[in-house]
C-alpha positions as CSV (number, residue, x, y, z in Angstrom):
1,M,51.2,-52.1,13.0
2,H,49.5,-52.7,16.3
3,E,46.1,-52.4,18.0
4,T,45.2,-52.1,21.7
5,A,42.7,-54.6,23.1
6,F,41.0,-52.3,25.5
7,A,39.9,-53.8,28.9
8,K,36.1,-54.1,29.1
9,I,34.2,-53.0,32.1
10,N,30.6,-53.8,32.9
11,L,29.4,-50.7,34.9
12,A,26.3,-52.7,35.7
13,L,25.0,-56.1,34.6
14,H,21.5,-57.3,35.1
15,V,20.6,-60.9,34.2
16,R,16.9,-61.0,33.1
17,G,16.6,-64.7,32.2
18,R,17.8,-67.7,30.3
19,M,17.2,-68.0,26.5
20,P,16.4,-71.1,24.6
21,D,19.8,-71.2,23.0
22,G,21.5,-71.5,26.4
23,Y,22.7,-67.8,26.5
24,H,21.4,-65.5,29.1
25,R,19.4,-62.3,28.4
26,I,21.2,-59.5,30.0
27,E,21.1,-55.7,30.3
28,T,24.5,-54.0,30.8
29,V,26.4,-50.8,30.3
30,F,29.9,-51.4,28.8
31,A,32.8,-49.0,29.3
32,F,36.4,-49.4,28.3
33,A,39.7,-48.5,29.9
34,E,42.4,-46.7,27.9
35,D,44.7,-49.7,28.4
36,G,44.7,-53.4,27.7
37,D,46.5,-56.1,25.8
38,V,48.3,-55.2,22.6
39,V,48.1,-57.1,19.3
40,S,50.7,-56.5,16.6
41,V,51.2,-57.9,13.1
42,A,53.9,-58.6,10.6
43,E,54.2,-60.3,7.2
44,S,53.9,-64.1,6.9
45,D,52.8,-66.6,4.4
46,S,50.6,-68.4,7.0
47,L,48.6,-67.4,10.1
48,E,50.8,-67.5,13.1
49,L,50.4,-66.3,16.7
50,E,53.0,-65.7,19.4
51,I,52.0,-64.8,22.9
52,S,54.2,-62.8,25.4
53,G,53.6,-60.7,28.4
54,P,52.8,-61.2,32.1
55,F,49.9,-63.6,31.5
56,A,51.3,-65.4,28.4
57,G,51.6,-68.6,30.4
58,D,47.9,-68.8,30.9
59,L,47.1,-69.1,27.1
60,A,47.9,-71.4,24.3
61,A,48.7,-70.1,20.8
62,D,46.7,-72.9,19.2
63,E,43.7,-73.0,16.8
64,D,41.2,-72.5,19.7
65,N,42.8,-69.2,20.5
66,L,40.2,-66.5,19.8
67,V,42.7,-64.2,18.1
68,L,43.5,-66.9,15.5
69,R,39.8,-67.7,15.1
70,A,39.1,-64.1,14.4
71,A,42.0,-63.9,11.9
72,K,40.7,-67.0,10.1
73,A,37.1,-65.7,10.0
74,L,38.2,-62.4,8.5
75,R,40.5,-64.1,6.0
76,D,37.8,-66.5,4.9
77,R,35.1,-63.8,4.6
78,Y,37.1,-61.6,2.3
79,G,39.1,-64.3,0.5
80,V,42.5,-63.0,1.6
81,S,45.3,-65.2,0.2
82,V,48.2,-64.1,2.4
83,G,48.9,-64.8,6.0
84,A,50.0,-62.7,9.0
85,R,52.3,-63.2,11.9
86,L,50.4,-61.9,15.0
87,A,51.9,-61.2,18.3
88,L,49.8,-60.8,21.5
89,D,51.2,-59.0,24.5
90,K,49.0,-60.4,27.2
91,R,48.8,-57.8,29.9
92,L,45.3,-58.5,31.2
93,P,44.6,-61.5,33.4
94,V,42.8,-64.5,31.8
95,A,39.2,-65.4,32.9
96,S,38.9,-62.2,34.8
97,G,35.6,-60.6,33.7
98,I,37.2,-57.8,31.6
99,G,36.8,-59.3,28.2
100,G,40.4,-60.2,27.6
101,G,39.9,-62.9,25.0
102,S,37.0,-61.0,23.4
103,A,39.0,-57.7,23.3
104,D,42.0,-59.6,21.8
105,A,39.8,-61.0,19.0
106,A,38.2,-57.6,18.4
107,A,41.6,-56.0,18.2
108,A,42.8,-58.6,15.7
109,L,39.7,-57.9,13.5
110,R,40.4,-54.1,13.5
111,L,44.1,-54.6,13.0
112,L,43.9,-57.2,10.2
113,A,41.2,-55.3,8.3
114,R,43.7,-52.5,8.0
115,W,46.7,-54.7,7.4
116,W,45.1,-56.7,4.6
117,G,43.2,-53.7,3.3
118,V,40.0,-55.6,2.9
119,G,37.9,-52.4,3.0
120,A,35.6,-53.7,5.8
121,D,33.9,-51.0,7.8
122,E,32.7,-51.2,11.4
123,A,29.3,-52.5,10.4
124,D,30.9,-55.3,8.3
125,L,33.0,-56.4,11.1
126,L,30.2,-56.5,13.7
127,G,28.7,-59.5,12.1
128,L,32.0,-61.4,12.3
129,A,32.4,-60.2,15.8
130,A,29.0,-61.6,16.9
131,S,30.0,-65.0,15.5
132,L,33.0,-65.2,17.8
133,G,31.3,-64.4,21.1
134,A,28.7,-62.3,22.9
135,D,31.2,-59.7,24.1
136,V,33.2,-59.4,20.9
137,P,30.9,-56.8,19.2
138,A,31.1,-54.4,22.2
139,C,34.9,-54.9,22.3
140,L,35.1,-54.2,18.6
141,L,33.5,-50.8,19.1
142,S,35.4,-50.3,22.4
143,R,33.1,-47.4,23.2
144,S,30.6,-46.9,26.0
145,A,27.4,-48.6,25.1
146,R,24.3,-50.2,26.5
147,G,24.1,-53.9,25.7
148,T,20.9,-56.1,25.6
149,G,20.0,-59.6,24.4
150,R,23.2,-61.6,24.8
151,G,25.0,-58.3,25.2
152,D,25.6,-57.9,21.5
153,A,22.6,-55.6,20.8
154,L,24.3,-52.3,21.3
155,E,23.2,-48.7,21.7
156,P,25.9,-46.1,22.2
157,V,25.7,-44.0,25.4
158,D,27.3,-40.7,26.2
159,E,27.2,-40.0,29.9
160,G,30.4,-38.0,30.3
161,L,32.4,-41.2,31.1
162,S,35.4,-40.4,28.9
163,G,38.5,-39.6,31.0
164,R,37.0,-40.8,34.3
165,P,39.8,-42.3,36.5
166,V,39.3,-46.0,37.1
167,L,41.2,-48.6,39.0
168,L,40.9,-52.3,38.0
169,V,41.9,-54.9,40.7
170,N,42.0,-58.7,40.4
171,P,43.0,-61.1,43.2
172,C,44.7,-63.3,40.7
173,V,42.0,-66.0,40.9
174,P,40.7,-67.1,37.5
175,V,36.9,-67.5,37.4
176,S,35.1,-69.4,34.6
177,T,32.3,-67.4,33.0
178,A,30.3,-70.5,32.2
179,S,30.5,-71.6,35.9
180,V,29.4,-68.2,37.1
181,F,26.4,-68.1,34.8
182,R,25.5,-71.7,35.8
183,G,25.6,-70.5,39.4
184,W,23.1,-67.6,38.8
185,D,20.1,-68.1,41.0
186,G,17.6,-67.5,38.2
187,I,15.9,-64.6,39.9
188,D,15.0,-61.6,37.6
189,R,15.6,-58.6,39.9
190,G,14.4,-56.1,37.4
191,P,15.6,-53.9,34.5
192,L,18.6,-51.7,34.3
193,A,17.8,-48.0,34.3
194,A,20.7,-45.8,35.4
195,W,24.0,-47.8,35.7
196,Q,24.9,-45.8,38.8
197,D,22.0,-47.3,40.6
198,G,22.4,-50.8,39.1
199,R,24.1,-53.9,40.2
200,N,25.9,-57.0,39.0
201,D,23.6,-60.0,39.3
202,L,26.5,-62.4,38.8
203,E,28.4,-61.2,41.9
204,A,26.9,-63.8,44.3
205,A,27.7,-66.7,42.0
206,A,31.2,-65.4,41.4
207,R,31.9,-64.9,45.1
208,A,30.8,-68.5,45.8
209,I,33.7,-69.5,43.5
210,A,36.1,-66.8,44.5
211,P,35.4,-65.3,47.9
212,E,38.4,-63.0,47.5
213,I,36.1,-60.8,45.4
214,G,34.6,-59.5,48.7
215,D,38.1,-58.6,49.8
216,V,38.7,-56.7,46.6
217,L,35.4,-54.7,46.9
218,A,36.3,-53.9,50.5
219,A,39.7,-52.6,49.4
220,L,38.0,-50.4,46.8
221,S,35.5,-49.0,49.4
222,G,36.9,-45.5,49.0
223,A,35.9,-45.2,45.4
224,D,32.9,-43.2,44.2
225,L,31.6,-46.5,42.9
226,A,33.0,-50.0,43.3
227,R,31.6,-53.0,41.6
228,M,32.5,-56.4,40.1
229,S,32.9,-56.4,36.3
230,G,31.4,-59.2,34.2
231,S,31.6,-62.6,35.7
232,G,34.6,-61.6,37.9
233,A,36.9,-61.7,39.6
234,T,38.1,-58.3,38.5
235,C,36.5,-55.4,40.3
236,F,36.7,-51.7,39.4
237,G,36.6,-48.4,41.3
238,L,35.6,-45.1,39.7
239,Y,37.3,-42.0,41.2
240,S,36.8,-38.3,40.9
241,T,40.5,-37.6,40.5
242,E,43.6,-39.4,39.3
243,G,45.2,-38.6,42.6
244,A,42.5,-40.4,44.6
245,R,42.8,-43.4,42.2
246,D,46.6,-43.6,42.6
247,S,46.3,-43.3,46.3
248,A,44.0,-46.2,46.4
249,A,46.3,-48.2,44.1
250,R,49.2,-47.6,46.4
251,A,47.2,-48.7,49.5
252,I,46.2,-51.9,47.8
253,L,49.8,-52.6,46.7
254,G,50.8,-52.2,50.3
255,S,48.0,-54.4,51.7
256,H,47.8,-57.0,48.9
257,P,51.0,-56.9,46.9
258,V,50.2,-60.0,44.8
259,W,46.9,-58.6,43.5
260,W,46.9,-57.3,39.9
261,R,46.2,-53.6,39.5
262,L,45.6,-51.4,36.5
263,P,45.2,-47.6,37.1
264,S,43.7,-46.2,33.9
265,R,40.9,-43.9,32.6
266,L,37.7,-44.6,30.7
267,R,37.9,-44.1,27.0
């Protein structure tokens, strides 16, 4: 049994202020690619995690791993007495602004709820997801949604995004989310209305840490829309056709062969 941890994309991200608990109040529109990491499960008496895949070396399978934390939270909530052997195929880069860890945790919740047969519906799991991180509820749903508050107050949106060709590109430079938020200049530049006309208020802070983000956005300049996702350094381009997307991916491979690329479509 397996579950895809779909790559998260912030089509726009407006930071409106800092909250007393240290989090930032944001307005964002989440979308999700059809592809991502893959979490699978097999029988075991204890909770175990093995990590493989292109980015396995960037993660530790210890108790701090968000997948194991999600598994333990679900087990404790529902009094599950058996274990599970989890395997994470880590295909998305770490610390890259596309919700890799949050998506992995959310996939583990969806997967283990079925595997253990706990009878938890989506609403039950959302509370657990919120306790694991601000992006985990959106990743649990993995559907286009508007996020407010910490990003975990969600309202579904349907703007014809499903099937839209998208290209994700990362310059293989990890960027700390906490460092980027600390670098935000504190200026509220206004609310998010239409995501097409929005912005990413974290881009300047991220580019101060990883100037390569500017190069990625320039390489995506032929897209209908190119923008940084989350706290970076991954950027995305939306395209009208898969042919245009694939042509852009080939051009980037030729000019920047070490960059990570993921041609996909929005869910």
